[in-house]
py3Dmol code that shows the C-alpha trace and the ligand (Angstrom):
import py3Dmol

protein = """\
ATOM      1  CA  MET A   1     -12.799 -39.344  -1.815  1.00  0.00           C
ATOM      2  CA  GLY A   2     -14.289 -37.413  -4.808  1.00  0.00           C
ATOM      3  CA  GLU A   3     -17.111 -34.918  -4.450  1.00  0.00           C
ATOM      4  CA  THR A   4     -19.343 -37.461  -5.938  1.00  0.00           C
ATOM      5  CA  ASP A   5     -18.548 -40.267  -3.492  1.00  0.00           C
ATOM      6  CA  ARG A   6     -18.968 -37.707  -0.572  1.00  0.00           C
ATOM      7  CA  LEU A   7     -22.388 -36.560  -1.848  1.00  0.00           C
ATOM      8  CA  LEU A   8     -23.539 -40.288  -2.180  1.00  0.00           C
ATOM      9  CA  GLU A   9     -22.685 -40.768   1.400  1.00  0.00           C
ATOM     10  CA  VAL A  10     -24.714 -37.886   2.421  1.00  0.00           C
ATOM     11  CA  ILE A  11     -27.627 -39.052   0.496  1.00  0.00           C
ATOM     12  CA  ARG A  12     -27.691 -42.433   2.205  1.00  0.00           C
ATOM     13  CA  GLY A  13     -27.121 -40.920   5.457  1.00  0.00           C
ATOM     14  CA  ARG A  14     -30.128 -38.530   5.111  1.00  0.00           C
ATOM     15  CA  ASN A  15     -32.120 -41.192   3.144  1.00  0.00           C
ATOM     16  CA  ALA A  16     -32.874 -38.639   0.683  1.00  0.00           C
ATOM     17  CA  LYS A  17     -35.133 -40.044  -2.002  1.00  0.00           C
ATOM     18  CA  THR A  18     -35.207 -36.433  -4.002  1.00  0.00           C
ATOM     19  CA  VAL A  19     -32.421 -34.368  -4.715  1.00  0.00           C
ATOM     20  CA  GLY A  20     -32.159 -30.825  -6.216  1.00  0.00           C
ATOM     21  CA  LEU A  21     -29.207 -29.852  -8.314  1.00  0.00           C
ATOM     22  CA  GLN A  22     -28.501 -25.989  -8.473  1.00  0.00           C
ATOM     23  CA  PHE A  23     -25.837 -24.848 -11.348  1.00  0.00           C
ATOM     24  CA  PRO A  24     -24.217 -21.567 -12.028  1.00  0.00           C
ATOM     25  CA  VAL A  25     -24.619 -20.767 -15.584  1.00  0.00           C
ATOM     26  CA  GLY A  26     -20.865 -21.818 -16.421  1.00  0.00           C
ATOM     27  CA  LEU A  27     -21.526 -25.294 -15.116  1.00  0.00           C
ATOM     28  CA  ARG A  28     -24.850 -26.153 -16.852  1.00  0.00           C
ATOM     29  CA  THR A  29     -22.973 -28.538 -19.458  1.00  0.00           C
ATOM     30  CA  LYS A  30     -22.431 -30.915 -16.328  1.00  0.00           C
ATOM     31  CA  ALA A  31     -26.128 -30.834 -15.343  1.00  0.00           C
ATOM     32  CA  VAL A  32     -27.530 -33.746 -17.429  1.00  0.00           C
ATOM     33  CA  GLU A  33     -24.571 -36.112 -16.923  1.00  0.00           C
ATOM     34  CA  LEU A  34     -24.437 -35.559 -13.108  1.00  0.00           C
ATOM     35  CA  ALA A  35     -28.018 -35.951 -12.567  1.00  0.00           C
ATOM     36  CA  ARG A  36     -27.941 -38.942 -14.297  1.00  0.00           C
ATOM     37  CA  GLU A  37     -24.773 -40.106 -12.347  1.00  0.00           C
ATOM     38  CA  ILE A  38     -26.488 -39.637  -8.995  1.00  0.00           C
ATOM     39  CA  GLU A  39     -29.921 -41.190 -10.199  1.00  0.00           C
ATOM     40  CA  SER A  40     -28.367 -44.356 -11.233  1.00  0.00           C
ATOM     41  CA  ARG A  41     -25.727 -44.670  -8.294  1.00  0.00           C
ATOM     42  CA  ALA A  42     -28.021 -43.479  -5.356  1.00  0.00           C
ATOM     43  CA  GLY A  43     -31.592 -44.755  -6.896  1.00  0.00           C
ATOM     44  CA  VAL A  44     -32.925 -41.155  -6.127  1.00  0.00           C
ATOM     45  CA  THR A  45     -34.897 -38.949  -8.508  1.00  0.00           C
ATOM     46  CA  CYS A  46     -32.875 -35.540  -9.239  1.00  0.00           C
ATOM     47  CA  LEU A  47     -34.715 -32.128  -9.990  1.00  0.00           C
ATOM     48  CA  VAL A  48     -32.541 -29.646 -11.813  1.00  0.00           C
ATOM     49  CA  SER A  49     -33.168 -26.189 -10.922  1.00  0.00           C
ATOM     50  CA  ALA A  50     -33.417 -24.180 -14.177  1.00  0.00           C
ATOM     51  CA  ASP A  51     -33.276 -20.750 -12.568  1.00  0.00           C
ATOM     52  CA  PRO A  52     -30.103 -18.908 -12.730  1.00  0.00           C
ATOM     53  CA  SER A  53     -27.866 -19.455  -9.579  1.00  0.00           C
ATOM     54  CA  PHE A  54     -25.195 -16.565  -8.968  1.00  0.00           C
ATOM     55  CA  GLY A  55     -23.683 -17.448  -5.679  1.00  0.00           C
ATOM     56  CA  ALA A  56     -23.565 -19.067  -2.358  1.00  0.00           C
ATOM     57  CA  CYS A  57     -26.131 -16.144  -1.486  1.00  0.00           C
ATOM     58  CA  ASP A  58     -28.497 -17.445  -3.898  1.00  0.00           C
ATOM     59  CA  VAL A  59     -29.384 -21.147  -2.776  1.00  0.00           C
ATOM     60  CA  ALA A  60     -33.119 -21.275  -3.811  1.00  0.00           C
ATOM     61  CA  GLU A  61     -35.699 -23.418  -1.630  1.00  0.00           C
ATOM     62  CA  MET A  62     -36.433 -26.595  -3.710  1.00  0.00           C
ATOM     63  CA  PRO A  63     -39.313 -29.460  -2.900  1.00  0.00           C
ATOM     64  CA  VAL A  64     -36.642 -31.956  -2.456  1.00  0.00           C
ATOM     65  CA  ASP A  65     -34.953 -33.853   0.550  1.00  0.00           C
ATOM     66  CA  LEU A  66     -31.361 -32.506  -0.433  1.00  0.00           C
ATOM     67  CA  ILE A  67     -30.328 -29.531  -2.227  1.00  0.00           C
ATOM     68  CA  VAL A  68     -26.639 -29.892  -4.079  1.00  0.00           C
ATOM     69  CA  HIS A  69     -25.374 -26.310  -4.713  1.00  0.00           C
ATOM     70  CA  LEU A  70     -22.464 -26.349  -7.111  1.00  0.00           C
ATOM     71  CA  GLY A  71     -19.586 -24.157  -7.897  1.00  0.00           C
ATOM     72  CA  HIS A  72     -19.724 -21.715  -4.987  1.00  0.00           C
ATOM     73  CA  ALA A  73     -18.070 -21.993  -1.354  1.00  0.00           C
ATOM     74  CA  PRO A  74     -20.958 -21.708   1.365  1.00  0.00           C
ATOM     75  CA  MET A  75     -21.122 -18.480   3.214  1.00  0.00           C
ATOM     76  CA  PRO A  76     -20.148 -19.306   6.868  1.00  0.00           C
ATOM     77  CA  HIS A  77     -22.507 -16.718   8.315  1.00  0.00           C
ATOM     78  CA  LEU A  78     -25.678 -18.155   6.645  1.00  0.00           C
ATOM     79  CA  ARG A  79     -27.923 -20.849   7.916  1.00  0.00           C
ATOM     80  CA  TYR A  80     -28.599 -23.101   5.034  1.00  0.00           C
ATOM     81  CA  ASN A  81     -31.201 -25.803   5.084  1.00  0.00           C
ATOM     82  CA  ARG A  82     -30.273 -29.412   3.825  1.00  0.00           C
ATOM     83  CA  VAL A  83     -27.738 -28.116   1.241  1.00  0.00           C
ATOM     84  CA  PHE A  84     -24.682 -29.831   0.188  1.00  0.00           C
ATOM     85  CA  PHE A  85     -21.960 -27.716  -1.410  1.00  0.00           C
ATOM     86  CA  TYR A  86     -20.124 -29.714  -4.149  1.00  0.00           C
ATOM     87  CA  ASP A  87     -16.932 -28.420  -4.511  1.00  0.00           C
ATOM     88  CA  LEU A  88     -15.430 -28.064  -7.712  1.00  0.00           C
ATOM     89  CA  PRO A  89     -11.993 -26.359  -7.372  1.00  0.00           C
ATOM     90  CA  GLY A  90     -10.733 -25.265 -10.803  1.00  0.00           C
ATOM     91  CA  PRO A  91      -7.734 -27.071 -12.765  1.00  0.00           C
ATOM     92  CA  PRO A  92      -4.222 -27.363 -11.152  1.00  0.00           C
ATOM     93  CA  LEU A  93      -1.736 -24.415 -11.632  1.00  0.00           C
ATOM     94  CA  ALA A  94       0.122 -25.590 -14.494  1.00  0.00           C
ATOM     95  CA  SER A  95       2.215 -22.594 -15.413  1.00  0.00           C
ATOM     96  CA  LEU A  96       3.436 -19.449 -13.633  1.00  0.00           C
ATOM     97  CA  ALA A  97       3.842 -17.346 -17.031  1.00  0.00           C
ATOM     98  CA  PHE A  98       0.635 -15.209 -16.302  1.00  0.00           C
ATOM     99  CA  ILE A  99       2.157 -14.263 -12.698  1.00  0.00           C
ATOM    100  CA  ASP A 100       5.705 -13.426 -14.377  1.00  0.00           C
ATOM    101  CA  ALA A 101       3.627 -11.243 -16.636  1.00  0.00           C
ATOM    102  CA  ALA A 102       2.082  -9.430 -13.764  1.00  0.00           C
ATOM    103  CA  GLU A 103       5.166  -9.414 -11.734  1.00  0.00           C
ATOM    104  CA  PRO A 104       6.853  -6.110 -13.321  1.00  0.00           C
ATOM    105  CA  LEU A 105       3.464  -4.200 -12.531  1.00  0.00           C
ATOM    106  CA  LEU A 106       3.475  -5.217  -8.941  1.00  0.00           C
ATOM    107  CA  PRO A 107       4.849  -2.999  -5.944  1.00  0.00           C
ATOM    108  CA  ASN A 108       7.047  -4.700  -3.403  1.00  0.00           C
ATOM    109  CA  ARG A 109       4.388  -5.599  -0.854  1.00  0.00           C
ATOM    110  CA  VAL A 110       1.487  -7.242  -2.404  1.00  0.00           C
ATOM    111  CA  GLY A 111      -2.053  -8.617  -1.270  1.00  0.00           C
ATOM    112  CA  LEU A 112      -3.086 -11.763  -3.191  1.00  0.00           C
ATOM    113  CA  LEU A 113      -6.577 -12.357  -4.085  1.00  0.00           C
ATOM    114  CA  THR A 114      -8.681 -14.457  -5.974  1.00  0.00           C
ATOM    115  CA  THR A 115     -12.203 -16.377  -6.180  1.00  0.00           C
ATOM    116  CA  THR A 116     -12.905 -19.851  -5.049  1.00  0.00           C
ATOM    117  CA  GLN A 117     -12.123 -21.480  -8.103  1.00  0.00           C
ATOM    118  CA  PHE A 118      -8.542 -20.464  -8.020  1.00  0.00           C
ATOM    119  CA  ARG A 119      -7.935 -20.642  -4.167  1.00  0.00           C
ATOM    120  CA  HIS A 120      -5.576 -23.623  -4.180  1.00  0.00           C
ATOM    121  CA  TRP A 121      -3.234 -21.558  -6.421  1.00  0.00           C
ATOM    122  CA  LEU A 122      -2.506 -18.716  -3.893  1.00  0.00           C
ATOM    123  CA  PRO A 123       0.169 -20.708  -1.692  1.00  0.00           C
ATOM    124  CA  PRO A 124       2.265 -21.721  -4.806  1.00  0.00           C
ATOM    125  CA  ILE A 125       1.951 -18.225  -6.145  1.00  0.00           C
ATOM    126  CA  LYS A 126       2.779 -16.564  -2.843  1.00  0.00           C
ATOM    127  CA  ASP A 127       6.169 -18.868  -2.688  1.00  0.00           C
ATOM    128  CA  HIS A 128       7.147 -17.634  -6.265  1.00  0.00           C
ATOM    129  CA  LEU A 129       6.514 -13.916  -5.457  1.00  0.00           C
ATOM    130  CA  GLU A 130       8.553 -14.359  -2.436  1.00  0.00           C
ATOM    131  CA  ARG A 131      11.392 -15.890  -4.117  1.00  0.00           C
ATOM    132  CA  LYS A 132      11.478 -12.544  -6.428  1.00  0.00           C
ATOM    133  CA  GLY A 133      11.564 -10.479  -3.602  1.00  0.00           C
ATOM    134  CA  HIS A 134       8.017  -9.536  -2.708  1.00  0.00           C
ATOM    135  CA  VAL A 135       6.367  -9.545   0.692  1.00  0.00           C
ATOM    136  CA  VAL A 136       3.315 -11.258   0.146  1.00  0.00           C
ATOM    137  CA  ARG A 137       0.110 -11.148   2.386  1.00  0.00           C
ATOM    138  CA  ILE A 138      -2.996 -13.287   1.934  1.00  0.00           C
ATOM    139  CA  GLY A 139      -5.751 -11.859   4.041  1.00  0.00           C
ATOM    140  CA  GLU A 140      -7.717 -14.160   6.313  1.00  0.00           C
ATOM    141  CA  PRO A 141     -11.713 -14.574   5.673  1.00  0.00           C
ATOM    142  CA  ASP A 142     -14.391 -12.955   7.464  1.00  0.00           C
ATOM    143  CA  ARG A 143     -18.147 -14.576   8.252  1.00  0.00           C
ATOM    144  CA  ARG A 144     -19.265 -14.272   4.507  1.00  0.00           C
ATOM    145  CA  VAL A 145     -16.288 -15.845   2.679  1.00  0.00           C
ATOM    146  CA  ALA A 146     -14.902 -19.143   3.253  1.00  0.00           C
ATOM    147  CA  TYR A 147     -11.141 -19.021   2.091  1.00  0.00           C
ATOM    148  CA  ALA A 148      -8.247 -16.708   2.825  1.00  0.00           C
ATOM    149  CA  GLY A 149      -7.677 -14.587  -0.120  1.00  0.00           C
ATOM    150  CA  GLN A 150     -11.116 -15.375  -1.562  1.00  0.00           C
ATOM    151  CA  VAL A 151     -13.243 -12.048  -2.684  1.00  0.00           C
ATOM    152  CA  LEU A 152     -16.726 -12.084  -3.592  1.00  0.00           C
ATOM    153  CA  GLY A 153     -18.418  -9.034  -5.549  1.00  0.00           C
ATOM    154  CA  CYS A 154     -20.083  -8.103  -2.323  1.00  0.00           C
ATOM    155  CA  ASP A 155     -17.265  -8.707   0.303  1.00  0.00           C
ATOM    156  CA  TYR A 156     -13.807  -7.514   0.020  1.00  0.00           C
ATOM    157  CA  HIS A 157     -12.632  -8.316   3.620  1.00  0.00           C
ATOM    158  CA  THR A 158      -9.594 -10.254   2.601  1.00  0.00           C
ATOM    159  CA  ALA A 159      -8.333  -7.153   0.724  1.00  0.00           C
ATOM    160  CA  THR A 160      -9.045  -4.542   3.375  1.00  0.00           C
ATOM    161  CA  VAL A 161      -7.802  -6.307   6.134  1.00  0.00           C
ATOM    162  CA  VAL A 162      -4.268  -6.449   4.871  1.00  0.00           C
ATOM    163  CA  GLU A 163      -4.646  -2.734   3.510  1.00  0.00           C
ATOM    164  CA  LYS A 164      -2.055  -1.299   5.825  1.00  0.00           C
ATOM    165  CA  ASP A 165       0.505  -4.034   5.042  1.00  0.00           C
ATOM    166  CA  VAL A 166       0.527  -3.926   1.158  1.00  0.00           C
ATOM    167  CA  ASP A 167       1.273  -1.256  -1.420  1.00  0.00           C
ATOM    168  CA  GLY A 168      -1.167  -2.973  -4.041  1.00  0.00           C
ATOM    169  CA  TYR A 169      -2.905  -6.071  -4.960  1.00  0.00           C
ATOM    170  CA  LEU A 170      -2.637  -8.922  -7.168  1.00  0.00           C
ATOM    171  CA  TYR A 171      -5.830 -10.589  -8.356  1.00  0.00           C
ATOM    172  CA  ILE A 172      -5.958 -14.150  -9.675  1.00  0.00           C
ATOM    173  CA  GLY A 173      -8.915 -14.447 -12.331  1.00  0.00           C
ATOM    174  CA  THR A 174     -10.614 -13.757 -15.406  1.00  0.00           C
ATOM    175  CA  GLY A 175     -13.121 -10.962 -14.994  1.00  0.00           C
ATOM    176  CA  ASP A 176     -12.910  -7.311 -13.851  1.00  0.00           C
ATOM    177  CA  PHE A 177     -15.844  -7.114 -11.211  1.00  0.00           C
ATOM    178  CA  HIS A 178     -14.127  -8.548  -8.209  1.00  0.00           C
ATOM    179  CA  PRO A 179     -10.861  -6.938  -8.367  1.00  0.00           C
ATOM    180  CA  LEU A 180     -12.806  -3.559  -9.389  1.00  0.00           C
ATOM    181  CA  GLY A 181     -14.478  -3.530  -6.000  1.00  0.00           C
ATOM    182  CA  VAL A 182     -10.956  -3.684  -4.271  1.00  0.00           C
ATOM    183  CA  ALA A 183      -9.788  -0.750  -6.797  1.00  0.00           C
ATOM    184  CA  ILE A 184     -12.430   1.323  -5.731  1.00  0.00           C
ATOM    185  CA  LEU A 185     -12.402   0.450  -2.070  1.00  0.00           C
ATOM    186  CA  VAL A 186      -8.830   0.874  -1.693  1.00  0.00           C
ATOM    187  CA  ASP A 187      -6.431   3.543  -3.241  1.00  0.00           C
ATOM    188  CA  LYS A 188      -3.842   1.277  -4.330  1.00  0.00           C
ATOM    189  CA  PRO A 189      -3.003  -0.187  -7.648  1.00  0.00           C
ATOM    190  CA  VAL A 190      -4.643  -3.684  -8.424  1.00  0.00           C
ATOM    191  CA  ILE A 191      -3.331  -5.756 -11.033  1.00  0.00           C
ATOM    192  CA  VAL A 192      -5.281  -8.568 -12.542  1.00  0.00           C
ATOM    193  CA  ALA A 193      -3.189 -11.993 -13.660  1.00  0.00           C
ATOM    194  CA  ASP A 194      -5.567 -13.807 -16.032  1.00  0.00           C
ATOM    195  CA  PRO A 195      -4.634 -17.489 -16.272  1.00  0.00           C
ATOM    196  CA  GLU A 196      -7.028 -17.757 -19.227  1.00  0.00           C
ATOM    197  CA  ARG A 197      -5.568 -15.432 -21.511  1.00  0.00           C
ATOM    198  CA  GLY A 198      -1.909 -15.717 -19.736  1.00  0.00           C
ATOM    199  CA  THR A 199      -1.754 -11.893 -19.464  1.00  0.00           C
ATOM    200  CA  ALA A 200      -1.688  -9.341 -16.887  1.00  0.00           C
ATOM    201  CA  ARG A 201      -3.382  -5.726 -16.552  1.00  0.00           C
ATOM    202  CA  ASP A 202      -3.843  -2.892 -14.138  1.00  0.00           C
ATOM    203  CA  LEU A 203      -7.190  -2.089 -13.412  1.00  0.00           C
ATOM    204  CA  LYS A 204      -6.926   1.634 -13.101  1.00  0.00           C
ATOM    205  CA  GLU A 205      -8.557   2.326 -16.382  1.00  0.00           C
ATOM    206  CA  VAL A 206     -11.679   0.263 -15.952  1.00  0.00           C
ATOM    207  CA  ARG A 207     -11.885   1.796 -12.299  1.00  0.00           C
ATOM    208  CA  ASP A 208     -12.011   5.278 -13.682  1.00  0.00           C
ATOM    209  CA  ARG A 209     -14.608   4.415 -16.056  1.00  0.00           C
ATOM    210  CA  VAL A 210     -16.841   2.947 -13.833  1.00  0.00           C
ATOM    211  CA  LEU A 211     -16.459   5.781 -11.298  1.00  0.00           C
ATOM    212  CA  ARG A 212     -17.354   8.144 -14.198  1.00  0.00           C
ATOM    213  CA  GLN A 213     -20.284   5.937 -14.946  1.00  0.00           C
ATOM    214  CA  ARG A 214     -21.349   6.092 -11.391  1.00  0.00           C
ATOM    215  CA  HIS A 215     -20.950   9.730 -11.015  1.00  0.00           C
ATOM    216  CA  ALA A 216     -23.444  10.281 -14.031  1.00  0.00           C
ATOM    217  CA  ALA A 217     -26.152   7.989 -12.377  1.00  0.00           C
ATOM    218  CA  ILE A 218     -26.153  10.164  -9.293  1.00  0.00           C
ATOM    219  CA  ALA A 219     -26.365  13.198 -11.463  1.00  0.00           C
ATOM    220  CA  ARG A 220     -29.499  11.514 -13.390  1.00  0.00           C
ATOM    221  CA  ALA A 221     -31.175  10.890 -10.080  1.00  0.00           C
ATOM    222  CA  HIS A 222     -30.471  14.030  -8.331  1.00  0.00           C
ATOM    223  CA  ASP A 223     -33.715  15.398  -9.085  1.00  0.00           C
ATOM    224  CA  ALA A 224     -35.975  12.348  -9.058  1.00  0.00           C
ATOM    225  CA  GLN A 225     -38.766  12.469  -6.644  1.00  0.00           C
ATOM    226  CA  THR A 226     -40.046   8.744  -6.639  1.00  0.00           C
ATOM    227  CA  PHE A 227     -37.624   6.085  -5.651  1.00  0.00           C
ATOM    228  CA  GLY A 228     -38.139   2.244  -5.901  1.00  0.00           C
ATOM    229  CA  ILE A 229     -36.039   0.557  -3.396  1.00  0.00           C
ATOM    230  CA  LEU A 230     -35.160  -3.045  -4.401  1.00  0.00           C
ATOM    231  CA  VAL A 231     -35.134  -5.870  -1.636  1.00  0.00           C
ATOM    232  CA  SER A 232     -33.960  -9.298  -2.459  1.00  0.00           C
ATOM    233  CA  LYS A 233     -35.509 -12.560  -1.419  1.00  0.00           C
ATOM    234  CA  LYS A 234     -32.521 -14.345  -1.895  1.00  0.00           C
ATOM    235  CA  ILE A 235     -30.920 -15.646   1.412  1.00  0.00           C
ATOM    236  CA  GLY A 236     -27.643 -14.006   1.230  1.00  0.00           C
ATOM    237  CA  GLN A 237     -28.780 -10.851  -0.490  1.00  0.00           C
ATOM    238  CA  GLU A 238     -31.818  -9.856   1.655  1.00  0.00           C
ATOM    239  CA  ARG A 239     -31.013  -6.334   3.297  1.00  0.00           C
ATOM    240  CA  MET A 240     -34.658  -5.571   4.489  1.00  0.00           C
ATOM    241  CA  ASP A 241     -33.361  -3.286   7.460  1.00  0.00           C
ATOM    242  CA  MET A 242     -31.136  -1.316   5.174  1.00  0.00           C
ATOM    243  CA  ALA A 243     -33.992  -0.868   2.527  1.00  0.00           C
ATOM    244  CA  LEU A 244     -36.216   0.400   5.451  1.00  0.00           C
ATOM    245  CA  GLY A 245     -33.601   2.676   6.713  1.00  0.00           C
ATOM    246  CA  LEU A 246     -33.367   4.052   3.217  1.00  0.00           C
ATOM    247  CA  LYS A 247     -36.884   4.570   2.733  1.00  0.00           C
ATOM    248  CA  ALA A 248     -36.970   6.568   6.094  1.00  0.00           C
ATOM    249  CA  LEU A 249     -33.935   8.562   4.872  1.00  0.00           C
ATOM    250  CA  ALA A 250     -35.927   9.315   1.579  1.00  0.00           C
ATOM    251  CA  GLU A 251     -38.893  10.760   3.544  1.00  0.00           C
ATOM    252  CA  LYS A 252     -36.635  12.745   5.672  1.00  0.00           C
ATOM    253  CA  HIS A 253     -35.466  14.672   2.735  1.00  0.00           C
ATOM    254  CA  GLY A 254     -38.945  15.086   1.102  1.00  0.00           C
ATOM    255  CA  ARG A 255     -38.647  12.370  -1.458  1.00  0.00           C
ATOM    256  CA  GLN A 256     -41.047   9.392  -1.895  1.00  0.00           C
ATOM    257  CA  ALA A 257     -39.641   5.693  -1.773  1.00  0.00           C
ATOM    258  CA  SER A 258     -41.463   2.266  -2.281  1.00  0.00           C
ATOM    259  CA  LEU A 259     -40.138  -0.906  -1.292  1.00  0.00           C
ATOM    260  CA  PHE A 260     -40.190  -3.618  -4.041  1.00  0.00           C
ATOM    261  CA  LEU A 261     -39.465  -7.378  -3.354  1.00  0.00           C
ATOM    262  CA  MET A 262     -37.935  -9.579  -5.905  1.00  0.00           C
ATOM    263  CA  ASP A 263     -36.062 -12.664  -6.463  1.00  0.00           C
ATOM    264  CA  LEU A 264     -34.304 -12.143  -9.765  1.00  0.00           C
ATOM    265  CA  VAL A 265     -33.614  -8.463 -10.542  1.00  0.00           C
ATOM    266  CA  ALA A 266     -33.726  -7.960 -14.297  1.00  0.00           C
ATOM    267  CA  PRO A 267     -34.675  -4.946 -16.443  1.00  0.00           C
ATOM    268  CA  ASP A 268     -37.733  -6.325 -18.079  1.00  0.00           C
ATOM    269  CA  LEU A 269     -39.360  -6.830 -14.439  1.00  0.00           C
ATOM    270  CA  LEU A 270     -39.092  -3.430 -13.563  1.00  0.00           C
ATOM    271  CA  GLN A 271     -40.630  -1.888 -16.609  1.00  0.00           C
ATOM    272  CA  GLY A 272     -43.976  -0.037 -15.985  1.00  0.00           C
ATOM    273  CA  TYR A 273     -43.480   1.312 -12.538  1.00  0.00           C
ATOM    274  CA  ARG A 274     -43.872   5.031 -12.031  1.00  0.00           C
ATOM    275  CA  VAL A 275     -40.487   5.200 -10.626  1.00  0.00           C
ATOM    276  CA  ASP A 276     -37.742   7.954 -11.391  1.00  0.00           C
ATOM    277  CA  ALA A 277     -34.585   6.093  -9.959  1.00  0.00           C
ATOM    278  CA  TRP A 278     -34.059   2.657  -8.401  1.00  0.00           C
ATOM    279  CA  VAL A 279     -31.894   1.906  -5.361  1.00  0.00           C
ATOM    280  CA  ASN A 280     -30.424  -1.568  -5.096  1.00  0.00           C
ATOM    281  CA  THR A 281     -29.995  -3.318  -1.995  1.00  0.00           C
ATOM    282  CA  ALA A 282     -29.850  -6.761  -3.524  1.00  0.00           C
ATOM    283  CA  CYS A 283     -26.500  -8.146  -5.267  1.00  0.00           C
ATOM    284  CA  PRO A 284     -23.959  -5.033  -5.718  1.00  0.00           C
ATOM    285  CA  ARG A 285     -23.356  -6.104  -8.999  1.00  0.00           C
ATOM    286  CA  ILE A 286     -26.664  -5.207 -10.380  1.00  0.00           C
ATOM    287  CA  ALA A 287     -26.397  -1.437 -10.194  1.00  0.00           C
ATOM    288  CA  ILE A 288     -22.688  -1.673 -11.419  1.00  0.00           C
ATOM    289  CA  GLU A 289     -22.224  -4.171 -14.045  1.00  0.00           C
ATOM    290  CA  ASP A 290     -25.842  -3.863 -15.585  1.00  0.00           C
ATOM    291  CA  VAL A 291     -26.365  -0.030 -15.345  1.00  0.00           C
ATOM    292  CA  LEU A 292     -26.648   0.272 -19.060  1.00  0.00           C
ATOM    293  CA  GLN A 293     -29.545  -1.949 -19.081  1.00  0.00           C
ATOM    294  CA  TYR A 294     -31.987  -0.135 -17.170  1.00  0.00           C
ATOM    295  CA  LYS A 295     -33.886   2.950 -18.263  1.00  0.00           C
ATOM    296  CA  GLU A 296     -33.845   4.759 -14.882  1.00  0.00           C
ATOM    297  CA  PRO A 297     -30.831   5.353 -13.009  1.00  0.00           C
ATOM    298  CA  MET A 298     -30.056   2.158 -10.704  1.00  0.00           C
ATOM    299  CA  LEU A 299     -27.963   3.272  -7.698  1.00  0.00           C
ATOM    300  CA  THR A 300     -26.153   1.398  -4.871  1.00  0.00           C
ATOM    301  CA  PRO A 301     -27.360   2.425  -1.270  1.00  0.00           C
ATOM    302  CA  GLN A 302     -24.204   4.747  -0.959  1.00  0.00           C
ATOM    303  CA  GLU A 303     -24.855   6.558  -4.078  1.00  0.00           C
ATOM    304  CA  PHE A 304     -28.300   7.009  -2.736  1.00  0.00           C
ATOM    305  CA  GLU A 305     -26.954   8.710   0.342  1.00  0.00           C
ATOM    306  CA  ILE A 306     -25.135  11.132  -2.150  1.00  0.00           C
ATOM    307  CA  VAL A 307     -28.253  12.056  -3.777  1.00  0.00           C
ATOM    308  CA  LEU A 308     -30.121  12.930  -0.581  1.00  0.00           C
ATOM    309  CA  GLY A 309     -27.168  14.991   0.327  1.00  0.00           C
ATOM    310  CA  GLU A 310     -26.163  12.439   3.283  1.00  0.00           C
ATOM    311  CA  ARG A 311     -22.800  11.559   1.843  1.00  0.00           C
ATOM    312  CA  GLU A 312     -20.117  13.453  -0.130  1.00  0.00           C
ATOM    313  CA  TRP A 313     -18.864  12.184  -3.698  1.00  0.00           C
ATOM    314  CA  THR A 314     -15.384  12.383  -2.036  1.00  0.00           C
ATOM    315  CA  ASP A 315     -16.649   9.692   0.480  1.00  0.00           C
ATOM    316  CA  TYR A 316     -17.593   7.482  -2.060  1.00  0.00           C
ATOM    317  CA  ARG A 317     -17.977   3.746  -0.991  1.00  0.00           C
ATOM    318  CA  PHE A 318     -18.312   0.583  -3.164  1.00  0.00           C
ATOM    319  CA  ASP A 319     -21.315  -1.572  -1.829  1.00  0.00           C
ATOM    320  CA  GLU A 320     -20.483  -4.539   0.195  1.00  0.00           C
ATOM    321  CA  ILE A 321     -22.797  -7.016   1.833  1.00  0.00           C
ATOM    322  CA  ARG A 322     -20.586  -7.593   5.143  1.00  0.00           C
ATOM    323  CA  ALA A 323     -21.574 -10.243   7.551  1.00  0.00           C
TER     324      ALA A 323
END
"""
ligand_1 = """\
8
LIG
S -21.740 -10.446 -5.446
Fe -23.744 -10.760 -5.603
S -23.843 -13.029 -6.613
Fe -21.760 -12.788 -5.689
S -21.977 -13.764 -3.568
Fe -22.259 -11.301 -3.608
S -24.442 -10.953 -3.489
Fe -24.266 -13.246 -4.439
"""
view = py3Dmol.view(width=600, height=400)
view.addModel(protein, "pdb")
view.setStyle({"model": 0}, {"cartoon": {"style": "trace"}})
view.addModel(ligand_1, "xyz")
view.setStyle({"model": 1}, {"stick": {}})
view.zoomTo()
view.show()
């Protein structure tokens, strides 16, 4: 049964009259077509959420009977209210050429990692590498990720759980952010096999560049007196307890800290406040990927601890939201 048929059954079973649709940016091109198909086949009214949707951490409330969230796997530890996760796995694995491009860069014992989109490729890639003599591990998930070998930009459990059994990692995917977290968390090579470009690359240079940027952000915030601690309203990004703990820590060290509650965190929404530096407890990508867009330094919680002298730079940790 296709995903749309499965969805139509759920709509009928719940007797839903209104359906909300949430798309990540990359799937917006499907929005109008899917809304029209559901309306005509189920006799419901669809409401497309035009707010950005970044992950299963970010399922916005909508005034509808059923919310349909596309393109992300649910986070098992969250209690979603009337949400249908519409599974959209990527295309079938057409060629192993990009794996062969990565193979010379790999150590013997390797951990396989990917995003939900390519998760169904991991078993054939594992077989392929084992035939070439590698020992391959695919880490079991924790409570925040749904599938073995899946990593999120905020949860690297499937990498760290096999850390002792591997000498490096092979990440299957297109961007740098997910494997970057692994490269910073675990001191072992991370090779990216990119199925779109058909190429492979070692992430070491990106890792070193990002660590230099983080060091610079910490140095810029060193003498800051007033901090703004960002707390997310999103269901899977909210870390209020952590934010309260950081505020207390700042005050213990004679600095001021105020809490800022936000849904979307964006540079223009933070303008005008009398704050010397920000501390981000929302999605970890915000501080790392968007660092150059913010006027004031944007720190992760662990970096804030370094600024306050509670943690050493040599004990740098990549920020994760572990369930
Ligand atoms: S990395 Fe950010 S957007 Fe992605 S799942 Fe984690 S909190 Fe959500």
